[in-house]
N, C-alpha and C positions, 0 to 999 in steps of 0.2 A: 505493499500499500504505500510505503514511504518513496518508492521508486516511481510510483503511478503519479503522486502526487509533486515531485520534482519536476517530471515532465511536463505537467500542467502548468506549473510555476515558470519553467524557462521557455515554454511555447514549442516544446519538440513532441508532444503529444499529437499520435494519428485523430482523424476524423472522431472515428467511433470512441475513442476514450475520452474527448472531448464532450462528445453528446453525453456520455455518463459521469461526467464531472460534476455536476451539482447532486446530483444521487450519491456520489462517494464523498464527495466533501460531506453532507449532510450526516453521512454515518460516521467519518470520524470525529465531528464535533458531538455527536450524541455519545461516542464511546468516552470522547474527554470530559463532557461535563455533565453525562447523565439525563441529559433534557433533550426533548425532540426540537428542533430547531424552526424559525421562520424564515422562508427565501422571499425576499423583497428584489424585483426586477424591474428597473425605473426604463421607459422608454423600448421596452419588448420588442417592440415594432420597426424600430431603426434600422436594423441590419437588415429585414424583409424590404422595407423603401430602399435601402441603398439596392439590394439584389434586382429590386425592379427596374432602377434607374440603369443598372450595369448590365443588364440582358442575363441574369442568373437566376430570376425570382424563381423556378421550380426546385432548384436546388437548395436555395435557403430556406424555403418553406419546408423541403423534405427534412434540412438538417434541424432547425427549429422545432418541428415535431417531434423530433426522437428527443430533443434536448430536453422538452418541457413533461414529456411521459415518463422520461427516468426520472426527472427532478421534483415533478409534481404528482403524477399521477401514480407510479410504482414505487414511491417514496416512503417506506416505513417509517422511516426517520422525522419525517415532517409533521410539523404541527399545523400550520397553514402558508400559503402564499400568498403575496400581493403583488400584483403585476401593471403597471401603468404604460399608457401608451395611447397613440392616436386612434390608429382604427381596430376594429376587434378580430378582423380576419377569419372571421366566424364560418365563412363558406369553405375555406380551404380545410373546414375540419383540424383546424391548429390545434384545440383544446379536446378534440373527441377523446370521450371516456373519463376525462376528470371529474373528480365526485365534489358534489355541492358548489358548482361553480356559479358565483355572484357577479353579474355584471353591473356596473354603474356608469351612465354614459352623462355628457354633458347636460341633458335634459333631465336626468333625475336630482331629485331632492335630496337623497340622503346623502350624508357627507358633504354639502355641496359647499358649505362654510371652510372647507380643508384645503380647497383647491387653489386659495389664494389668499391674501390678505384682504381684510373687512375693512371697512372705512373707519370703524372704530380703532382697529389695529394700526393702520395708517396713521390717525389722527395722534394716538397714541404716540407712535414714532417721530412724528415730526415735532410735537411736543418735548420730547426728548431731546432732540437734536435744536430746538429754539426757532424752529422754522414752521411755525404754525399758518405765519402768512403766505406760505408755499403752496399751501393744500389747493387753492384752485388750478394752479399750474400741474400739480402732481395728480389730480383727478382729470385732467383734460388729456394727458399723456399716457397714463397707464390705467385708469378705471375703465369699467363698462364692460369688463366680461361678465357673463351671466351663467352660473351654473345651478341649474334648477330654478328656484326664486332668489338665490343669494346674487348679490352684484360682488365682485371681488376684482381687486388690483392685482396685476403682474408682480409676484414678490421679487424677481432678479431684478426688474426694471427698477423698481422702488428702492430697493437696497442699492442698486448702481447710480442711481441718481443721487442719494446721501453721500456714496462715494465719492462721487464726481464733482463734489462742490455745489450740489444743488442746481446743475446745468443740465437740461434736459436732451436726450438723445435718443435714438432708436436702438437701445442695449440689446434687446428683445432679439430683434432680427437678426444679432450678430452671432448668435450664440449656435447656430445651426444653419445648413445650408436652405436656400430657398429655392432652388431647382426644381422641386417637384410642382411648385405652383407656378414656377415660369413655363414648365414643359406643359402643363394645364393648359394655361391660357393661350400658349401657342397653338394648339389643336383644337380651341374652341371655335364655335359658329361665330359668325361677325357680330351676331344678334347676342350672344352672350358675352362676347368681347365688349360690346359699347356699354352694356348694363355694368359690369365689372369697372368700367372707368366711370361709368355714374356716379357708383357709390361713392367716388373721392368727392362729389358734390354735396355728400349728405343725404343721397337718395335711398331708398330701401329697395327692395327686390322680396319677390316671395318664391317659397321653393317646397318641394317635398324633400323631408329630411330622412335619409335611411342611414344608420348608423352602422349596417353591415356590409358596404361597402368594401370590396377588395382593390387592392392597386391596379390589377389590370382594367378594372370599371373606371377608373379614373379619366379615363379617354372618352366615357360616355357622354350623355347629356347635360344639359343645365343643371339638372338637379343634383347629380351625383357630383359636379364640380363644388355646388355649392354645400351641398353635405361634408365635403373634405374641407370646405376653407373652415366649417364652423367647427368640427371636430379638432380641427388644426390649430384653433384659436384667431382666423384672420377676420371673422365676423362674429356678430354676435345675434341672439334672438331677442328681437322686440316685441313679439306677439305669437300667439300661436291661432292662426287663421280656421284652420279646419283640421281633418284629419282623413287619410285615404289607406285602405288596408293595414290599420293600426298604426300606421306611421304619420306624423304632424305634417301639417302644412304650415311653414314659419314665415313671419316676415325677419328679415335680415338687415342689419347695417355694420359698417366699419366700427369697433366699439372706442378707438380714440385716435389720437394723433400719433402714435409709434406704429400705430399700424397702417392709418394712411400712408406714411412715409415708405414702408414696406409696398404697398401696393403702389403707389407712384413710380418706384424703381422697377418693380416687374413688370408691369403695364409700359413703361417707355423700353423696355428691353424684349418685348414681346414677340415683334416681327424678326427682329437681327440684331446682331451686335453692334451692326452698323449705327446705331442709335447712340452715337458716342457723344461725349460731352462737347465738343467743339460744333457737332454737327446740331445738336439741341441748341446750343448757345447761338449760333446763327439761325436758327429756326425761329425761336423766340426773338429775336431781334427784328428780323425781318417783319414778323407778324405784328407788332408792338409798332413800329415804325412805318408800316406800310409800303416797306421797300420791295417792289415786285423784283427788280431784278435779284435781290440776294434771296428772296423765297424761290425764286424761279430755280437758281443755282442750286440752292441746298437741297432742294427736293429731288433734281435732277442727280445729284451727288448718290444721294441714297438708292433711288432707282437703278443708277447704273452698277452700283456696288453690290446690291443684294436681291434686287426683286428679279425672279426669273420672267421668262415671256407666258408662262402660265398665270402667274401672280396676276400679273397686268391686263389679263383676259376681261375684267370686269370692274364696274365703276367700285364696288364693292370693297375691291382692297384699296385703292387709292383713299377712299373714304376713310377705312379703317387705320391705314396707316397714319396720314395726318392726325385723326382723332386720337390715336396713340401718342403722337408726338406734341398733339397740344396740352397733356396732363401736365407737362413741365410748366404751364400758367395756370394751374388749378387752385393754387393760392389766392389768386388774385381776381379769379373769373368764374364766375356759373357757368359751367361749358354743357351745352344741350346740343342733343344730335336728332337730327330728322323731327324736329317740333314744330308745331303748328303756330303760324304767325303771319300778320296781316291776311293774306289772301289766299294763304297756301302753305306749304313745309318747305320749311328752309333744310339746307344739309347740316351745316355745324353754325352755331350761335356762341358769341362769348361776351356776357354782360358781364360788365367790371363790377365790383363789390363797392369799389368808391365811383360812385356817379361820375365824379370830375374827370375821371379815365376815359379813354375813346373806347366804344364796342365795337364788335367785331361780326361780321357774316362771311362765311366762306359756302360759296355755292361749284359744285365740282360738275365738269364736263367730259365726256369722253367718247373718242371716237379712233376707230382703227385708221392707220396709214394717211396722216394728215400730213401736209407739207408745213412750212412754217407759216404762210398768208392762212391756212387753215385753222393751224391752232391759235393765231390771233383773234379770227374771227369766233372761233368757240369761246375762248377765253372773254370775250366781248358779250356774248350770248349769255355767260352766266351772270356778268354785271348787270344784262338788262331783265334776266329774270328776277332778280334780286328788286332791281327796281320796279319794275311791273306789277310785281305781287306784293309790294311793301313789306318786304320780311322785317323792316327795322322799325315799323310800327309801335311793336310793344315794348323795345328798351326803350324809345323816346318818351314811351308812356311812363315808363319807370324812371325817367331825369337824366337817361343817358343823351347828352346833347351830340354828341360828335360819335357818329358811326362811321367804320371803314370797310367797305366792301369788296371781296375779294371774287373773281372769277377765275377760278383754276382749270385749266385745260391739260387733260392727259390723251397721249396716243403713243402706246407702246412705254417707252423708257423716256420718252420726250415731255416737257412740262412747257408751259407758258401761261403767265399770270397776268392778270390785269386788275389795278387797283383803283377806287374811285372813291372820294372823301366827299362823306355828305355832312 
């Protein structure tokens, strides 16, 4: 047994030995202390997620099933086990045969106050450090998670906030990879993508929540994506609307500023790594100043570097690309896609939160195989559509006196932008 322990300790054990390691470690502890053991496994599904992302999902599932069988099911020296994770992985029979298995999800009330810091605990902590005046800031950044009926703060982020001289940052997003959320958004339908981007504007979405999803299903429909984002902590339940097949239909929103910053980074990187800092900087400056030449060059650069001929086959690709890039301006503008205004539906509207700033309306046009003159005429058609349908009337009604109109024409990887001030 000592030789077995040594092989585990120095990482020279074989796969079969590792699978039996929890069971044998329990036996050693019981033999030494004369008491049955408690096994606690935090983030048990992290290896499963990495297996999925790296193309060895089935192998990891098989390994973990044997590990848990030996360590939990067939372990005579076990008092009880506790596992925490994002997904239940129930459909893979990962826990088949375990005795008295009790599952508590983010929607259950039991133990809900133990999943984070409560408001009282954070208030006491702020008082201890003499920072009670910072409570509104702490709340806006790290509060908003809902477990059952209990609202809690992210404990790691709150601790990190005090350790960082009370300067707020997105601490939680730096503790693990966000590759999974990025992959989900990249494979989502354009409607789902736009809904995710609209969440950053404070809107809510409704989805059928299923906590039994498995990683291969994460590429599925919008309900599956929202279910994953909820259990992973990227969304919170604001209300239960109804139920369907014992699963709740929930209203969902982004819980706080920390998660909003994660969303913004992931959405900006959705379509390609070509959404670099310099490209986004030029894009933001071009829109904000109404610089048609700079906006043309910026969009042209993105399409030439990143878009395939298949991507550029329809207007929805161009619309989604520009909408994603506009997320860089979400702190200062209410960004709306396909909304009704005036006498029709605009493509994208940016209404400034500060009414003294300019508002923007973008209309996209696309047509195949256009020459330079055709591109200019198509961009002018976009401007004319905004004027004819008076898309700017809603913003003017809200007190925005300066509106900049963009007609943006696409033909394959070619771009032409026309701008008009109103």
